[in-house]
N, C-alpha and C positions, 0 to 999 in steps of 0.2 A: 464502496460501490456507488453510493450517492454522490460523493465528491467527483468521481469520474464522470458520472452522468451530468452533473452540474457543469463541469468543464466542457463536456462534449456539446452541450446546448448553448454555451456562452458565445456571444457574437464577437466579443472583443478578445484579442490575443492575450492581453495581460490578465483578464479574468480567467481564461482557460488555463493559463500557466499557474495561476494562484490555486485554482481548484485542484489541479493535478499535483501540485506540490503538497497540498494538504493531504491528499490521498496517499502520497508516498510516505509522508510522516506518519500517517495512521498505520501503515504497514510496520513501521518501526515500533509503534506502541504495541501492536499485537505481538510482535516478536518478543518484546520485553515482558508482556503479560504472560506469554507462554512459559517463561521461567517461574513466574509466580504460581501458575497452575501446576507445574511440575513439583515445585517445592512443597506445595500444600496437598499434593497427591490427588488432585482433581483429574489429572491425565497421567498416563504411563509415559516412560521415556520414548518409546516408538511413536506414540501419538504426538508428543511434543515435537519430535524431530520431523514428523510429517507436516505439522503446522508451520514449523520454521521454513521447511522447503517450499511450502505454498506461499508464505509471505515473501520469501526471496524471489520466487518466480513472478509473483504479482508486482513486486517493486520494480523488477526489470521491465515488465510490460508498461508500467506507468512511466518509468524513465524514458521509454521509447516514445510515449505520447508527448512528454515534455520536449524531447529532442525534435519531434516533428513540428511542434509549435515554434521552437526556436529557429527552424529552417525556413519559416514563412517570411 
């Protein structure tokens, strides 16, 4: 969330894109960590699947922000 906010506030297109790319990569990190949580029984399978779905949706939204910057 902080990387998206940083990108939103950036005045330069390159800085915006970089911040959004970091945010998108962070979604991948959370997806990866969800398997660690599941393997170590910190979450149930339904909870992990919900987390994955949220990460995928968030990643799509951030990709939309990146595409909007690219169209400028």
